[in-house]
C-alpha positions in Angstrom: 31.0 -18.1 4.2 27.3 -17.4 3.7 27.4 -14.6 6.3 30.3 -13.0 4.4 28.4 -13.2 1.0 25.4 -11.6 2.7 27.6 -8.8 4.1 29.3 -8.3 0.7 25.8 -7.9 -0.8 24.8 -5.2 1.8 27.8 -3.1 2.1 26.8 -0.7 -0.8 23.6 -0.1 1.0 25.5 0.8 4.3 27.8 3.1 2.4 24.6 4.8 0.8 23.2 5.1 4.4 26.5 6.8 5.6 26.5 9.1 2.7 22.9 10.0 3.3 23.7 10.9 6.9 26.6 13.0 5.9 24.5 14.8 3.4 21.6 15.4 5.7 24.0 16.6 8.4 25.7 19.1 5.9 22.3 20.4 4.9 21.2 21.0 8.4 24.5 22.8 9.1 23.4 25.3 6.4 19.7 25.9 7.2 18.3 28.0 9.9 16.7 25.2 11.9 15.3 27.5 14.6 13.5 29.7 12.1 12.4 26.6 10.2 10.9 25.1 13.4 9.2 28.3 14.2 7.7 28.4 10.6 6.5 24.8 11.0 4.9 25.7 14.3 2.9 28.4 12.6 1.1 25.9 10.4 -1.0 24.5 13.3 -3.6 21.7 12.9 -3.2 22.0 9.0 0.0 20.1 9.2 -2.3 17.0 9.8 -3.1 17.3 6.0 0.5 16.5 5.0 0.5 12.6 5.4 -2.6 12.4 3.2 -1.0 12.6 -0.3 1.3 9.6 0.7 -1.8 7.8 1.9 -3.6 8.3 -1.5 -0.3 7.4 -3.3 -0.4 3.9 -1.4 -4.2 3.6 -2.1 -3.6 4.3 -5.9 -0.7 2.0 -6.1 -2.6 -0.9 -4.3 -5.6 -0.6 -6.6 -3.3 -0.6 -9.7 -1.4 -3.7 -8.4 -4.7 -5.4 -7.6 -5.8 -5.1 -11.2 -2.7 -7.1 -12.3 -3.8 -10.3 -10.6 -5.8 -12.9 -12.6 -9.5 -12.5 -12.4 -11.2 -15.4 -10.7 -14.2 -16.4 -8.4 -12.4 -15.0 -5.3 -11.5 -11.3 -5.5 -8.1 -10.1 -4.0 -8.6 -8.2 -0.8 -7.9 -4.6 -1.3 -7.2 -4.2 2.5 -4.8 -6.9 2.7 -3.1 -5.9 -0.3 -2.8 -2.5 1.0 -1.0 -3.8 4.0 1.4 -5.6 1.8 2.0 -2.5 -0.2 2.8 -0.4 3.0 5.0 -3.0 4.5 7.0 -3.7 1.3 7.4 -0.1 0.5 8.6 0.7 4.0 11.3 -2.0 3.7 12.4 -0.8 0.3 12.7 2.7 1.4 14.3 2.6 4.7 16.8 -0.4 4.6 20.2 -0.3 3.1 19.6 -1.8 -0.5 16.1 -2.3 0.8 14.5 -3.0 -2.7 16.3 -6.3 -2.7 14.3 -7.3 0.4 11.1 -5.3 -0.2 10.2 -6.5 -3.6 10.8 -10.3 -2.9 8.5 -9.8 0.1 5.6 -8.9 -2.2 4.9 -12.4 -3.7 5.7 -14.1 -0.4 3.2 -11.9 1.6 0.6 -12.4 -1.2 0.7 -16.2 -0.7 0.6 -15.8 3.2 -2.2 -13.3 3.5 -4.1 -13.8 0.2 -3.4 -17.4 -0.7 -2.0 -16.3 -4.0 0.6 -19.0 -5.4 4.2 -17.6 -5.7 4.2 -17.7 -9.5 1.1 -15.5 -9.7 2.6 -13.2 -7.0 5.9 -12.9 -8.8 4.2 -12.3 -12.1 2.1 -9.5 -10.7 5.1 -8.0 -8.8 7.3 -8.2 -11.9 4.6 -6.5 -14.2 4.0 -3.9 -11.4 7.7 -3.0 -11.2 7.9 -2.6 -15.0 4.7 -0.5 -15.2 5.9 1.5 -12.3 9.2 2.3 -14.2 7.3 3.1 -17.4 4.9 5.5 -15.8 7.9 7.3 -14.0 9.2 8.0 -17.5 5.7 9.3 -18.5 5.7 11.3 -15.1 9.0 12.8 -16.0 7.8 13.9 -19.4 4.7 15.5 -17.8 7.1 17.5 -15.4 9.5 18.5 -18.2 6.5 19.7 -20.3 4.9 21.6 -17.4 8.0 23.5 -16.5 10.3 23.3 -19.3 11.1 27.1 -19.3 11.7 27.0 -15.7 13.9 24.1 -15.8 15.9 25.6 -18.7 16.4 29.0 -16.7 17.3 27.3 -13.4 19.7 24.7 -15.0 23.0 26.4 -14.6 22.2 27.3 -10.8 20.9 23.6 -10.2 23.3 21.4 -12.1 26.1 23.9 -13.2 25.3 23.9 -16.9 22.4 24.5 -19.3 19.8 22.2 -20.8 18.1 20.6 -17.8 14.7 20.7 -19.4 16.1 18.9 -22.5 17.7 16.4 -20.3 14.6 15.7 -18.5 12.7 15.2 -21.7 15.4 12.8 -23.0 15.5 11.0 -19.6 11.8 10.5 -19.4 11.4 9.2 -23.0 14.4 6.8 -22.5 12.9 5.5 -19.3 9.5 5.0 -20.7 10.7 3.2 -23.8 13.3 1.0 -21.9 10.6 -0.2 -19.4 8.1 -0.8 -22.2 10.6 -2.9 -24.0 11.4 -4.8 -20.9 7.6 -5.4 -20.3 7.1 -6.7 -23.9 10.1 -9.0 -23.4 9.1 -10.4 -20.1 5.5 -11.2 -21.3 6.5 -12.8 -24.5 5.9 -16.2 -22.9 9.3 -17.7 -22.3 11.4 -15.0 -20.6 11.6 -16.7 -17.3 12.4 -20.1 -19.0 15.2 -18.4 -20.9 16.5 -17.1 -17.7 16.3 -20.8 -16.1 18.3 -22.1 -19.2 20.9 -19.4 -18.8 21.1 -20.3 -15.0 21.6 -24.0 -15.8 25.0 -23.2 -17.4 26.5 -22.4 -14.1 29.4 -24.9 -13.2 27.9 -26.0 -9.8 26.2 -29.3 -9.7 24.2 -28.4 -6.5 22.8 -25.2 -8.1 21.8 -27.1 -11.3 20.1 -29.7 -9.3 18.1 -27.0 -7.3 17.2 -25.3 -10.7 16.0 -28.5 -12.1 13.8 -29.1 -8.9 12.3 -25.6 -9.4 11.7 -25.9 -13.3 8.1 -26.3 -13.1 7.9 -23.1 -11.1 9.8 -21.2 -13.8 7.4 -22.6 -16.4 4.2 -21.4 -14.4 5.6 -18.0 -13.8 6.1 -17.7 -17.6 2.5 -18.6 -18.1 1.3 -16.1 -15.6 3.4 -13.4 -17.3 2.2 -14.3 -20.8 -1.4 -13.8 -19.6 -0.8 -10.1 -19.4 0.3 -10.0 -23.1 -2.7 -12.4 -24.2 -5.2 -10.0 -22.4 -4.0 -7.2 -24.6 -2.0 -4.1 -23.7 -5.0 -2.0 -23.9 -6.3 -3.7 -20.7 -3.3 -2.1 -18.9 -4.3 1.4 -19.8 -6.4 1.9 -16.7 -3.5 0.6 -14.5 -1.2 2.9 -16.3 -3.4 5.9 -15.5 -3.8 4.8 -11.9 0.2 4.7 -11.5 0.7 8.1 -13.3 -1.9 9.4 -10.7 0.0 7.9 -7.9 3.2 9.5 -9.1 1.4 12.8 -9.2 0.7 12.4 -5.6 4.5 13.2 -4.9 4.2 16.6 -6.6 1.0 17.3 -4.9 2.5 16.5 -1.4 5.3 19.1 -2.1 2.9 21.6 -3.4 0.7 21.2 -0.4 3.6 21.7 2.0 4.8 24.7 0.2 1.4 26.2 0.2 0.8 25.5 3.9 4.3 27.3 4.6 2.8 30.4 2.9 4.8 30.3 -0.4 3.2 31.1 -3.6 4.3 28.6 -6.2 2.2 27.1 -9.1 1.5 23.4 -9.2 3.3 23.2 -12.6 6.6 24.6 -11.1 6.5 22.0 -8.2 5.6 19.3 -10.8 8.7 20.3 -12.8 11.3 20.2 -10.1 9.6 17.3 -8.2 9.9 15.1 -11.2 13.7 16.0 -11.5 14.4 15.1 -7.9 12.4 11.9 -8.2 14.8 11.0 -11.0 17.7 12.0 -8.9 16.6 9.8 -5.9 16.3 6.9 -8.5 19.9 7.5 -9.7 21.0 7.3 -6.1 19.0 4.3 -5.3 21.6 3.0 -2.9 20.8 5.9 -0.4 17.6 4.9 1.5 14.8 7.2 0.6 17.2 9.6 -1.1 18.3 10.8 2.3 20.2 14.1 2.0 20.7 14.0 -1.8 17.1 14.7 -2.5 16.8 17.2 0.2 19.8 19.2 -1.1 18.2 19.1 -4.5 15.0 20.9 -3.3 17.2 23.6 -1.6 19.0 24.0 -4.9 15.8 24.5 -6.9 14.3 26.9 -4.3 17.3 29.0 -4.6 17.4 28.9 -8.4 13.7 29.8 -8.7 14.2 32.9 -6.3 12.4 31.7 -3.3 12.7 34.2 -0.5 14.5 33.1 2.6 15.0 29.7 0.9 17.2 28.4 3.7 14.4 28.9 6.2 11.5 27.7 4.0 13.7 25.0 2.7 14.7 23.8 5.9 11.0 23.6 7.0 10.0 21.9 4.0 12.6 19.2 4.3 11.7 18.7 8.0 8.0 18.2 7.1 8.6 15.8 4.4 11.0 13.7 6.6 8.6 13.8 9.5 5.9 12.6 7.3 8.1 9.8 6.1 8.8 8.8 9.9 5.1 8.7 10.5 4.4 6.4 7.5 7.5 4.2 8.1 6.6 3.7 11.7 3.1 2.6 10.5 4.8 0.1 8.1 7.0 -1.3 10.8 4.1 -1.4 13.1 2.1 -3.5 10.7 5.1 -5.8 10.3 5.3 -6.3 14.0 1.6 -7.0 14.4 1.4 -9.4 11.5 4.6 -11.2 12.4 6.4 -10.5 9.4 10.3 -10.9 9.4 12.9 -9.4 7.0 14.4 -12.9 6.6 11.0 -14.0 5.0 12.0 -12.5 1.7 14.7 -15.2 1.4 12.0 -17.8 1.1 11.1 -16.8 -2.4 14.7 -17.4 -3.5 14.7 -20.9 -1.6 11.4 -21.9 -3.1 12.0 -20.7 -6.5 9.9 -18.6 -9.0 
């Protein structure tokens, strides 16, 4: 029975993976792979620069996350937290429905490698996720502002109707406000206890007994979350700025690849369509790493802005981005192997409680 329940939870992820493979197969049937491969070969050793923006993204996210832990006599090790960041992100981005596994890994690995109690790890991971969502809204607004005219002009070719710039402004503002509201609610001092009281209403005796045994953990997690609010939200401004800089690394990566391919595009143009495609990947979250759907989105934008030989350059761009991901995800799984981390470890958070 338990195996059937696990399979039922995972099937949307497997469907997403299948859809991703179908879409990427369709994309490769349209692009000129031979010409794209020759174009990639012409870059030479400069291609070694391509993985660097993703490295800086991880470094920035690690520093922002580090600042969310309670200050104490013993500082959180940046290097160890960096390894946890790389592993968790690799799992979240590569597995079907990977976020459901990658995010619970964070507090568990914080306890294993940093000695941080589960409530502290859970609180920091929860606030991190909300700040990441809020700053995605800000990042989207920046992209919409940077290329509003371009988005409006390309709208019909990309999505079939006008108003893409307006849609991006509204989407960015909505995401920012929703995650800000969720952050305020979660740090009000009793949100996790309210969740505990709600779960206690389930009509299963064993579940209620388990929840009662974990009540102290729920209360402690609330205390850790409330600390964020008691410190004042102004204390989060540096963290927010770091997360925005991390989001900008995605646009810089795309700009770097296009520049190495010899295309003359402005960073503001890239920022505009990259924020739109990050949003598209978030909508299709069940497709690991936005496989196929985001790649087709790039081709659509390249065509809409009048890029010459967009199927050749677009094919080269997509291949380089995906090869970069293979490199980084290989590093992530390599760290998992060397540190003895197993995907089943994430279930311990559920078994032990908040």
